[in-house]
ROGU-635062 format. One record per residue (C-alpha): residue number from 1; residue in three letters; chain; x, y, z. Coordinates in steps of 0.05 Angstrom, whole numbers. Layout:
ROGU-635062
{NUM, "ALA", "A", {X, Y, Z}}
...
***
This chain:
ROGU-635062
{1, "MET", "A", {-213, 302, -260}}
{2, "LYS", "A", {-259, 292, -207}}
{3, "THR", "A", {-273, 210, -210}}
{4, "LEU", "A", {-253, 151, -236}}
{5, "ASN", "A", {-293, 151, -304}}
{6, "GLU", "A", {-261, 226, -315}}
{7, "LEU", "A", {-194, 182, -291}}
{8, "MET", "A", {-215, 135, -350}}
{9, "SER", "A", {-214, 183, -399}}
{10, "ALA", "A", {-140, 194, -393}}
{11, "GLY", "A", {-118, 147, -438}}
{12, "LYS", "A", {-134, 148, -520}}
{13, "ASP", "A", {-184, 110, -541}}
{14, "ALA", "A", {-123, 52, -583}}
{15, "ALA", "A", {-70, 60, -522}}
{16, "ILE", "A", {-60, 1, -486}}
{17, "CYS", "A", {-91, 11, -400}}
{18, "LEU", "A", {-68, -67, -382}}
{19, "SER", "A", {-33, -120, -391}}
{20, "ALA", "A", {-16, -193, -358}}
{21, "ALA", "A", {20, -257, -390}}
{22, "ASN", "A", {-34, -305, -431}}
{23, "SER", "A", {-73, -247, -447}}
{24, "ALA", "A", {-87, -191, -497}}
{25, "PRO", "A", {-75, -124, -479}}
{26, "LEU", "A", {-130, -81, -455}}
{27, "THR", "A", {-150, -10, -481}}
{28, "TYR", "A", {-173, 48, -460}}
{29, "ALA", "A", {-227, 44, -499}}
{30, "GLN", "A", {-245, -19, -481}}
{31, "LEU", "A", {-243, -9, -405}}
{32, "ARG", "A", {-288, 51, -404}}
{33, "SER", "A", {-337, 4, -441}}
{34, "LEU", "A", {-329, -54, -385}}
{35, "ALA", "A", {-342, 6, -339}}
{36, "GLN", "A", {-417, 18, -367}}
{37, "TYR", "A", {-420, -55, -367}}
{38, "VAL", "A", {-403, -57, -310}}
{39, "GLN", "A", {-451, -8, -288}}
{40, "THR", "A", {-511, -25, -325}}
{41, "GLU", "A", {-508, -101, -296}}
{42, "PHE", "A", {-509, -77, -229}}
{43, "ASN", "A", {-550, -20, -233}}
{44, "ARG", "A", {-609, -75, -265}}
{45, "ILE", "A", {-601, -124, -213}}
{46, "GLY", "A", {-617, -65, -156}}
{47, "ILE", "A", {-540, -39, -139}}
{48, "GLY", "A", {-518, 27, -145}}
{49, "ARG", "A", {-476, 83, -129}}
{50, "ASN", "A", {-452, 78, -51}}
{51, "ASP", "A", {-469, 8, -45}}
{52, "ARG", "A", {-414, -37, -24}}
{53, "VAL", "A", {-391, -99, -75}}
{54, "ALA", "A", {-339, -130, -38}}
{55, "LEU", "A", {-278, -164, -83}}
{56, "VAL", "A", {-251, -221, -69}}
{57, "LEU", "A", {-205, -235, -133}}
{58, "PRO", "A", {-134, -258, -143}}
{59, "ASN", "A", {-73, -214, -156}}
{60, "GLY", "A", {-80, -194, -233}}
{61, "ALA", "A", {-104, -157, -282}}
{62, "ASP", "A", {-176, -181, -280}}
{63, "MET", "A", {-173, -151, -195}}
{64, "ALA", "A", {-153, -82, -225}}
{65, "SER", "A", {-200, -76, -280}}
{66, "SER", "A", {-251, -97, -224}}
{67, "PHE", "A", {-242, -39, -182}}
{68, "ILE", "A", {-238, 4, -229}}
{69, "THR", "A", {-304, -11, -254}}
{70, "VAL", "A", {-339, -32, -198}}
{71, "ALA", "A", {-320, 30, -161}}
{72, "SER", "A", {-342, 78, -223}}
{73, "CYS", "A", {-411, 57, -202}}
{74, "CYS", "A", {-416, 33, -142}}
{75, "THR", "A", {-368, 32, -72}}
{76, "SER", "A", {-314, -21, -91}}
{77, "ALA", "A", {-289, -71, -20}}
{78, "PRO", "A", {-226, -101, -37}}
{79, "LEU", "A", {-221, -156, 11}}
{80, "ASN", "A", {-152, -192, 22}}
{81, "PRO", "A", {-164, -262, -12}}
{82, "ALA", "A", {-120, -307, 43}}
{83, "TYR", "A", {-179, -288, 101}}
{84, "ARG", "A", {-202, -349, 134}}
{85, "ALA", "A", {-286, -356, 131}}
{86, "ASP", "A", {-294, -321, 205}}
{87, "GLU", "A", {-251, -259, 179}}
{88, "PHE", "A", {-302, -261, 118}}
{89, "GLU", "A", {-361, -259, 165}}
{90, "PHE", "A", {-333, -199, 198}}
{91, "TYR", "A", {-317, -159, 134}}
{92, "LEU", "A", {-380, -168, 102}}
{93, "ASN", "A", {-420, -157, 156}}
{94, "ASP", "A", {-377, -96, 178}}
{95, "LEU", "A", {-370, -69, 108}}
{96, "ASN", "A", {-454, -82, 99}}
{97, "ALA", "A", {-446, -115, 27}}
{98, "GLN", "A", {-490, -121, -21}}
{99, "ALA", "A", {-456, -164, -64}}
{100, "LEU", "A", {-387, -204, -68}}
{101, "VAL", "A", {-351, -213, -134}}
{102, "VAL", "A", {-309, -276, -144}}
{103, "GLU", "A", {-276, -311, -206}}
{104, "GLN", "A", {-321, -373, -222}}
{105, "GLY", "A", {-310, -435, -200}}
{106, "SER", "A", {-273, -385, -124}}
{107, "SER", "A", {-268, -446, -78}}
{108, "SER", "A", {-256, -379, -34}}
{109, "PRO", "A", {-291, -392, 39}}
{110, "ALA", "A", {-333, -315, 32}}
{111, "VAL", "A", {-370, -356, -14}}
{112, "GLU", "A", {-396, -395, 30}}
{113, "VAL", "A", {-400, -339, 70}}
{114, "ALA", "A", {-437, -301, 21}}
{115, "ARG", "A", {-485, -351, 11}}
{116, "LYS", "A", {-498, -360, 89}}
{117, "MET", "A", {-512, -281, 97}}
{118, "GLY", "A", {-553, -274, 45}}
{119, "ILE", "A", {-501, -223, 0}}
{120, "ALA", "A", {-513, -222, -71}}
{121, "LEU", "A", {-463, -278, -102}}
{122, "VAL", "A", {-435, -246, -175}}
{123, "GLU", "A", {-392, -286, -214}}
{124, "LEU", "A", {-331, -262, -254}}
{125, "VAL", "A", {-317, -294, -321}}
{126, "PRO", "A", {-239, -270, -343}}
{127, "THR", "A", {-242, -263, -418}}
{128, "PRO", "A", {-175, -252, -434}}
{129, "GLU", "A", {-170, -272, -509}}
{130, "HIS", "A", {-208, -195, -510}}
{131, "GLY", "A", {-163, -159, -469}}
{132, "ALA", "A", {-116, -169, -403}}
{133, "GLY", "A", {-171, -149, -337}}
{134, "SER", "A", {-236, -164, -390}}
{135, "PHE", "A", {-302, -200, -361}}
{136, "THR", "A", {-361, -215, -362}}
{137, "LEU", "A", {-412, -225, -298}}
{138, "ASN", "A", {-450, -280, -293}}
{139, "LEU", "A", {-518, -251, -259}}
{140, "ALA", "A", {-557, -314, -278}}
{141, "GLY", "A", {-620, -319, -237}}
{142, "PHE", "A", {-623, -242, -201}}
{143, "PRO", "A", {-686, -212, -202}}
{144, "SER", "A", {-686, -147, -241}}
{145, "ARG", "A", {-708, -72, -197}}
{146, "ALA", "A", {-689, -9, -193}}
{147, "ALA", "A", {-626, 13, -167}}
{148, "GLN", "A", {-638, 69, -117}}
{149, "HIS", "A", {-572, 118, -134}}
{150, "PRO", "A", {-569, 84, -220}}
{151, "GLY", "A", {-509, 127, -267}}
{152, "PRO", "A", {-440, 136, -266}}
{153, "ALA", "A", {-408, 157, -193}}
{154, "HIS", "A", {-411, 230, -173}}
{155, "ALA", "A", {-337, 266, -135}}
{156, "ASP", "A", {-370, 266, -80}}
{157, "ASP", "A", {-389, 179, -74}}
{158, "VAL", "A", {-350, 132, -40}}
{159, "ALA", "A", {-313, 96, -92}}
{160, "LEU", "A", {-268, 51, -42}}
{161, "VAL", "A", {-269, 32, 28}}
{162, "LEU", "A", {-216, -9, 59}}
{163, "HIS", "A", {-206, -18, 138}}
{164, "THR", "A", {-146, -1, 177}}
{165, "SER", "A", {-101, -65, 201}}
{166, "GLY", "A", {-121, -69, 268}}
{167, "THR", "A", {-66, -83, 301}}
{168, "THR", "A", {-84, -53, 371}}
{169, "SER", "A", {-160, -46, 367}}
{170, "ARG", "A", {-219, -68, 326}}
{171, "PRO", "A", {-205, -49, 250}}
{172, "LYS", "A", {-235, 20, 228}}
{173, "ILE", "A", {-269, 26, 163}}
{174, "VAL", "A", {-238, 78, 120}}
{175, "PRO", "A", {-291, 111, 63}}
{176, "LEU", "A", {-249, 143, 8}}
{177, "THR", "A", {-293, 191, -41}}
{178, "HIS", "A", {-277, 202, -122}}
{179, "ARG", "A", {-245, 262, -97}}
{180, "ASN", "A", {-195, 233, -39}}
{181, "VAL", "A", {-177, 170, -94}}
{182, "THR", "A", {-171, 225, -155}}
{183, "ALA", "A", {-135, 268, -126}}
{184, "SER", "A", {-76, 221, -88}}
{185, "ALA", "A", {-79, 191, -159}}
{186, "ARG", "A", {-57, 257, -193}}
{187, "ASN", "A", {-11, 275, -128}}
{188, "ILE", "A", {28, 208, -159}}
{189, "ALA", "A", {39, 224, -219}}
{190, "ASN", "A", {62, 288, -205}}
{191, "SER", "A", {115, 261, -168}}
{192, "THR", "A", {132, 211, -209}}
{193, "ARG", "A", {126, 251, -281}}
{194, "PHE", "A", {90, 199, -307}}
{195, "THR", "A", {72, 204, -380}}
{196, "GLU", "A", {28, 156, -431}}
{197, "ALA", "A", {99, 125, -450}}
{198, "ASP", "A", {107, 100, -373}}
{199, "ARG", "A", {89, 23, -366}}
{200, "GLY", "A", {97, 5, -299}}
{201, "LEU", "A", {104, -70, -265}}
{202, "ASN", "A", {55, -78, -220}}
{203, "VAL", "A", {77, -128, -163}}
{204, "MET", "A", {44, -100, -99}}
{205, "PRO", "A", {-20, -132, -76}}
{206, "LEU", "A", {-90, -101, -106}}
{207, "PHE", "A", {-125, -112, -36}}
{208, "HIS", "A", {-83, -52, -6}}
{209, "ILE", "A", {-87, 22, -14}}
{210, "HIS", "A", {-7, 20, -39}}
{211, "GLY", "A", {-27, -24, -106}}
{212, "LEU", "A", {-97, 12, -132}}
{213, "ILE", "A", {-72, 77, -118}}
{214, "ALA", "A", {5, 86, -138}}
{215, "GLY", "A", {17, 16, -172}}
{216, "ILE", "A", {-60, 23, -226}}
{217, "LEU", "A", {-96, 94, -222}}
{218, "ALA", "A", {-34, 145, -222}}
{219, "PRO", "A", {-8, 118, -280}}
{220, "LEU", "A", {-76, 103, -314}}
{221, "SER", "A", {-84, 177, -292}}
{222, "ARG", "A", {-44, 203, -349}}
{223, "GLY", "A", {-54, 146, -404}}
{224, "GLY", "A", {6, 99, -392}}
{225, "GLU", "A", {4, 25, -391}}
{226, "VAL", "A", {-4, -25, -337}}
{227, "HIS", "A", {29, -97, -324}}
{228, "CYS", "A", {0, -139, -281}}
{229, "THR", "A", {25, -189, -239}}
{230, "SER", "A", {0, -255, -202}}
{231, "GLY", "A", {29, -224, -144}}
{232, "PHE", "A", {104, -215, -122}}
{233, "ASN", "A", {148, -273, -129}}
{234, "ALA", "A", {226, -255, -121}}
{235, "LEU", "A", {237, -317, -165}}
{236, "LYS", "A", {210, -286, -228}}
{237, "PHE", "A", {221, -220, -225}}
{238, "PHE", "A", {273, -209, -266}}
{239, "SER", "A", {249, -252, -319}}
{240, "GLN", "A", {174, -206, -309}}
{241, "VAL", "A", {223, -148, -323}}
{242, "ASP", "A", {263, -176, -381}}
{243, "ALA", "A", {182, -195, -419}}
{244, "VAL", "A", {149, -133, -398}}
{245, "LYS", "A", {211, -77, -409}}
{246, "PRO", "A", {173, -30, -350}}
{247, "SER", "A", {203, 36, -334}}
{248, "TRP", "A", {189, 30, -260}}
{249, "TYR", "A", {154, -5, -210}}
{250, "THR", "A", {136, 13, -142}}
{251, "ALA", "A", {141, -36, -84}}
{252, "VAL", "A", {156, -34, 2}}
{253, "PRO", "A", {218, -44, 25}}
{254, "THR", "A", {220, -119, 44}}
{255, "MET", "A", {202, -136, -33}}
{256, "HIS", "A", {268, -83, -49}}
{257, "GLN", "A", {313, -133, -10}}
{258, "ALA", "A", {291, -185, -40}}
{259, "ILE", "A", {299, -160, -108}}
{260, "LEU", "A", {369, -140, -90}}
{261, "SER", "A", {385, -217, -57}}
{262, "ARG", "A", {376, -240, -133}}
{263, "ALA", "A", {404, -180, -169}}
{264, "ALA", "A", {481, -210, -178}}
{265, "ASN", "A", {460, -271, -221}}
{266, "ASN", "A", {411, -213, -270}}
{267, "GLN", "A", {466, -166, -288}}
{268, "ASP", "A", {441, -171, -361}}
{269, "VAL", "A", {379, -155, -349}}
{270, "ILE", "A", {382, -100, -307}}
{271, "ALA", "A", {443, -80, -371}}
{272, "ARG", "A", {375, -89, -423}}
{273, "VAL", "A", {314, -56, -386}}
{274, "PRO", "A", {339, 8, -356}}
{275, "LEU", "A", {291, 32, -308}}
{276, "ARG", "A", {264, 111, -302}}
{277, "PHE", "A", {263, 105, -232}}
{278, "ILE", "A", {244, 63, -180}}
{279, "ARG", "A", {188, 77, -117}}
{280, "SER", "A", {187, 58, -45}}
{281, "SER", "A", {125, 58, -1}}
{282, "SER", "A", {91, 34, 60}}
{283, "SER", "A", {144, 29, 106}}
{284, "SER", "A", {211, 57, 124}}
{285, "LEU", "A", {264, 42, 66}}
{286, "PRO", "A", {335, 42, 99}}
{287, "PRO", "A", {388, 86, 75}}
{288, "GLN", "A", {433, 26, 56}}
{289, "VAL", "A", {383, -15, 19}}
{290, "LEU", "A", {364, 55, -20}}
{291, "ALA", "A", {436, 54, -43}}
{292, "GLU", "A", {449, -7, -57}}
{293, "LEU", "A", {376, -2, -106}}
{294, "GLU", "A", {411, 54, -143}}
{295, "ALA", "A", {475, 36, -145}}
{296, "THR", "A", {453, -31, -177}}
{297, "PHE", "A", {385, -13, -219}}
{298, "LYS", "A", {436, 62, -248}}
{299, "ALA", "A", {366, 91, -235}}
{300, "PRO", "A", {336, 142, -171}}
{301, "VAL", "A", {296, 114, -118}}
{302, "ILE", "A", {241, 158, -90}}
{303, "GLU", "A", {218, 143, -17}}
{304, "ALA", "A", {138, 161, -9}}
{305, "TYR", "A", {101, 158, 57}}
{306, "GLY", "A", {29, 142, 52}}
{307, "MET", "A", {-26, 110, 83}}
{308, "THR", "A", {-105, 89, 83}}
{309, "GLU", "A", {-130, 144, 109}}
{310, "ALA", "A", {-97, 201, 64}}
{311, "ALA", "A", {-115, 149, -4}}
{312, "HIS", "A", {-40, 130, 2}}
{313, "GLN", "A", {4, 177, -16}}
{314, "MET", "A", {23, 249, 33}}
{315, "ALA", "A", {97, 251, 22}}
{316, "CYS", "A", {151, 238, -39}}
{317, "ASN", "A", {222, 244, -46}}
{318, "PRO", "A", {230, 295, -109}}
{319, "LEU", "A", {261, 262, -180}}
{320, "PRO", "A", {320, 286, -199}}
{321, "PRO", "A", {341, 342, -210}}
{322, "GLY", "A", {311, 350, -139}}
{323, "GLN", "A", {347, 340, -75}}
{324, "ARG", "A", {336, 270, -49}}
{325, "LYS", "A", {342, 256, 20}}
{326, "PRO", "A", {350, 190, 35}}
{327, "GLY", "A", {326, 166, 105}}
{328, "THR", "A", {275, 221, 96}}
{329, "VAL", "A", {206, 204, 64}}
{330, "GLY", "A", {210, 284, 20}}
{331, "LEU", "A", {170, 344, 7}}
{332, "ALA", "A", {92, 349, 22}}
{333, "ALA", "A", {61, 313, -48}}
{334, "GLY", "A", {-1, 331, -45}}
{335, "PRO", "A", {-33, 356, 20}}
{336, "GLU", "A", {-7, 403, 61}}
{337, "ILE", "A", {41, 375, 130}}
{338, "ALA", "A", {49, 398, 189}}
{339, "ILE", "A", {73, 375, 256}}
{340, "MET", "A", {35, 381, 325}}
{341, "SER", "A", {43, 379, 398}}
{342, "PRO", "A", {-6, 333, 436}}
{343, "GLU", "A", {-48, 393, 466}}
{344, "GLY", "A", {-60, 407, 381}}
{345, "GLU", "A", {-12, 462, 374}}
{346, "LEU", "A", {27, 468, 313}}
{347, "LEU", "A", {95, 466, 317}}
{348, "SER", "A", {152, 501, 291}}
{349, "THR", "A", {216, 470, 230}}
{350, "GLY", "A", {258, 422, 269}}
{351, "SER", "A", {208, 407, 336}}
{352, "THR", "A", {195, 331, 337}}
{353, "GLY", "A", {122, 326, 347}}
{354, "GLU", "A", {55, 273, 311}}
{355, "ILE", "A", {49, 288, 232}}
{356, "VAL", "A", {-16, 321, 211}}
{357, "ILE", "A", {-41, 330, 143}}
{358, "ARG", "A", {-105, 361, 110}}
{359, "GLY", "A", {-120, 359, 32}}
{360, "ASP", "A", {-159, 340, -27}}
{361, "ASN", "A", {-144, 260, -15}}
{362, "VAL", "A", {-153, 244, 62}}
{363, "THR", "A", {-214, 216, 80}}
{364, "PRO", "A", {-273, 251, 107}}
{365, "GLY", "A", {-262, 212, 176}}
{366, "TYR", "A", {-277, 139, 195}}
{367, "GLU", "A", {-354, 113, 198}}
{368, "ASN", "A", {-397, 103, 240}}
{369, "ASN", "A", {-338, 123, 296}}
{370, "GLU", "A", {-335, 180, 327}}
{371, "LYS", "A", {-296, 169, 382}}
{372, "ALA", "A", {-248, 149, 332}}
{373, "ASN", "A", {-259, 213, 292}}
{374, "GLY", "A", {-254, 259, 354}}
{375, "GLU", "A", {-176, 235, 367}}
{376, "ALA", "A", {-171, 231, 291}}
{377, "PHE", "A", {-182, 300, 270}}
{378, "THR", "A", {-161, 373, 311}}
{379, "ASN", "A", {-176, 439, 274}}
{380, "GLY", "A", {-183, 403, 207}}
{381, "TRP", "A", {-119, 369, 217}}
{382, "PHE", "A", {-115, 288, 207}}
{383, "ARG", "A", {-68, 267, 264}}
{384, "THR", "A", {-36, 210, 226}}
{385, "GLY", "A", {-2, 179, 289}}
{386, "ASP", "A", {69, 183, 259}}
{387, "GLN", "A", {125, 215, 296}}
{388, "GLY", "A", {165, 260, 263}}
{389, "ALA", "A", {201, 325, 247}}
{390, "LEU", "A", {204, 372, 187}}
{391, "ASP", "A", {273, 407, 172}}
{392, "ALA", "A", {285, 481, 145}}
{393, "GLU", "A", {277, 452, 63}}
{394, "GLY", "A", {209, 420, 81}}
{395, "TYR", "A", {237, 353, 85}}
{396, "LEU", "A", {206, 300, 134}}
{397, "SER", "A", {238, 248, 176}}
{398, "ILE", "A", {195, 201, 209}}
{399, "THR", "A", {210, 177, 286}}
{400, "GLY", "A", {170, 128, 290}}
{401, "ARG", "A", {89, 99, 295}}
{402, "LEU", "A", {77, 136, 362}}
{403, "LYS", "A", {51, 62, 387}}
{404, "GLU", "A", {115, 30, 361}}
{405, "ILE", "A", {161, 81, 413}}
{406, "ILE", "A", {197, 36, 458}}
{407, "ASN", "A", {181, 63, 526}}
{408, "ARG", "A", {242, 32, 571}}
{409, "GLY", "A", {231, 55, 639}}
{410, "GLY", "A", {212, 125, 612}}
{411, "GLU", "A", {275, 131, 577}}
{412, "LYS", "A", {237, 133, 490}}
{413, "ILE", "A", {268, 103, 434}}
{414, "SER", "A", {256, 110, 364}}
{415, "PRO", "A", {258, 28, 330}}
{416, "ARG", "A", {275, 56, 262}}
{417, "GLU", "A", {338, 82, 296}}
{418, "VAL", "A", {365, 23, 326}}
{419, "ASP", "A", {342, -6, 253}}
{420, "GLU", "A", {383, 39, 217}}
{421, "VAL", "A", {454, 29, 260}}
{422, "LEU", "A", {445, -54, 256}}
{423, "MET", "A", {426, -44, 178}}
{424, "ASP", "A", {498, -18, 178}}
{425, "HIS", "A", {535, -78, 199}}
{426, "PRO", "A", {561, -110, 150}}
{427, "ALA", "A", {529, -180, 160}}
{428, "VAL", "A", {447, -148, 171}}
{429, "ALA", "A", {413, -159, 112}}
{430, "GLN", "A", {353, -148, 141}}
{431, "VAL", "A", {326, -122, 213}}
{432, "VAL", "A", {259, -96, 247}}
{433, "CYS", "A", {278, -71, 325}}
{434, "PHE", "A", {213, -74, 361}}
{435, "GLY", "A", {191, -68, 439}}
{436, "MET", "A", {186, -133, 491}}
{437, "PRO", "A", {154, -134, 555}}
{438, "HIS", "A", {196, -130, 610}}
{439, "ASP", "A", {171, -132, 686}}
{440, "LYS", "A", {203, -68, 722}}
{441, "LEU", "A", {215, -24, 652}}
{442, "GLY", "A", {151, -35, 620}}
{443, "GLU", "A", {191, -53, 543}}
{444, "GLU", "A", {259, -63, 532}}
{445, "VAL", "A", {289, -69, 460}}
{446, "ALA", "A", {289, -127, 419}}
{447, "ALA", "A", {303, -148, 340}}
{448, "ALA", "A", {302, -183, 297}}
{449, "VAL", "A", {360, -200, 234}}
{450, "VAL", "A", {361, -244, 176}}
{451, "LEU", "A", {447, -246, 156}}
{452, "ARG", "A", {469, -237, 86}}
{453, "GLU", "A", {473, -296, 50}}
{454, "GLY", "A", {538, -331, 69}}
{455, "ILE", "A", {565, -279, 125}}
{456, "THR", "A", {552, -300, 191}}
{457, "ALA", "A", {558, -260, 262}}
{458, "THR", "A", {537, -283, 336}}
{459, "GLU", "A", {477, -231, 375}}
{460, "LYS", "A", {537, -217, 414}}
{461, "GLU", "A", {578, -183, 363}}
{462, "LEU", "A", {525, -153, 336}}
{463, "ARG", "A", {507, -121, 409}}
{464, "ASP", "A", {575, -106, 412}}
{465, "TYR", "A", {575, -61, 349}}
{466, "THR", "A", {501, -21, 362}}
{467, "ALA", "A", {530, -12, 435}}
{468, "THR", "A", {593, 22, 391}}
{469, "ARG", "A", {540, 73, 358}}
{470, "LEU", "A", {487, 81, 404}}
{471, "ALA", "A", {469, 99, 485}}
{472, "ASP", "A", {471, 41, 526}}
{473, "PHE", "A", {391, 45, 533}}
{474, "LYS", "A", {379, 37, 457}}
{475, "VAL", "A", {421, -25, 457}}
{476, "PRO", "A", {378, -94, 434}}
{477, "ARG", "A", {378, -143, 499}}
{478, "LYS", "A", {348, -189, 452}}
{479, "ILE", "A", {375, -205, 387}}
{480, "LEU", "A", {342, -262, 337}}
{481, "LEU", "A", {379, -285, 286}}
{482, "MET", "A", {331, -314, 249}}
{483, "ASP", "A", {320, -346, 163}}
{484, "GLU", "A", {259, -287, 148}}
{485, "ILE", "A", {222, -246, 189}}
{486, "PRO", "A", {150, -252, 193}}
{487, "LYS", "A", {113, -205, 145}}
{488, "GLY", "A", {37, -180, 146}}
{489, "ALA", "A", {-3, -190, 81}}
{490, "THR", "A", {18, -140, 35}}
{491, "GLY", "A", {97, -153, 55}}
{492, "LYS", "A", {109, -103, 109}}
{493, "LEU", "A", {152, -122, 173}}
{494, "GLN", "A", {98, -103, 223}}
{495, "ARG", "A", {130, -75, 302}}
{496, "ILE", "A", {73, -83, 347}}
{497, "GLY", "A", {57, -157, 356}}
{498, "MET", "A", {126, -182, 339}}
{499, "ALA", "A", {155, -204, 409}}
{500, "GLN", "A", {83, -246, 406}}
{501, "LYS", "A", {98, -272, 343}}
{502, "LEU", "A", {164, -294, 359}}
{503, "GLY", "A", {159, -315, 431}}
{504, "LEU", "A", {182, -250, 471}}
{505, "ALA", "A", {111, -238, 504}}
***
């Protein structure tokens, strides 16, 4: 399969593809009909292949189905519903959006921004009684005009555009073709061995590559079912598991840790609903958390490595009987992976350098950004910006983002190494290590720590503990004990900018 239209044909007509609370189930036949309806309606108002349609919708089945059906004939551009008006104005302008889809009656600031910018405002009217994610589009008052490129999408049309996070620079536009996203869905389905018998519980946000590809497209590419929630809620997770009876879920490490914090009170649910596997991606999963998840759920946990520019997955630990190596992100799982020197030479096994990839799932390049493309691509390889090494068996270990490596007076420190030592302390539930400015050394090591409930520890105790395991220059000079560590929109802990957020810069 090379397009989303082909991907939607993976499921049998009567099989359920999407489900949600307080909705009838949606079948694959209904999803295909919905895609044809969306194509007809957008083509009728002059919007067709490769035209940008921004989606600002609540998390759930409507967001999942609108992403798929819009992308099958136009280009989907999902935006975080939590953005402010100024952010919507920047992104809608940067995308050159032809239309904005919002839920009927939406109070999002995106509505006024679209009106001000003269962008076609399309209201989505949910019809949950006809199926989870079923909807009609309110296009009243739009004049009919021919779309320049009507009909279903082609393999090299752009299915999805997302922006990079822009932590250290202006966000870059990442176009992903149908070939890219279907290749990535296929890679994930191969890693997880999805079948039509699988039912996933999606708790990931659907304006993010992890949720869109791993949470939705990969299981649908094998004819399975996905139950869409309104987003991650640790208080509701186990009741959702009990009601839905999923065979798997995928999440980011902070979500897994929140789930573990409530697991002791939900042993009956865990026993009633055995999971086939648990997947983790989007940031490093501490080996201690992986071990606790496996002990709690009696299910294998597979850590995967993904990024937007690769339409999500690049590497993944194999399911049993394959060997899983905690602390690694597994084997190449789709694209080729190599390690490159700063000068562009491929390095030998065991050498540390920049992780580079190439394959069908990799973006053709950033949009309108020759400088970024010149820096990102070397001899056909995409430079991920991550530092790591491949072992003799091909397992990939990541030492950190190159931009996150702490440079303390010329001594380079991987924040992940410090994280993992602190996570071994019995009082520590969560940690993120980062660089804070220092007037003489340039940077110094700092860490934010959340303690386990009912267990105490002081900053000095934690520093003394790390000093027994790490060279002196790696020991955090500042440890902040916090109730909660600030997270990004997708639930990830973000090292870059943490010193500023916590008032240490």
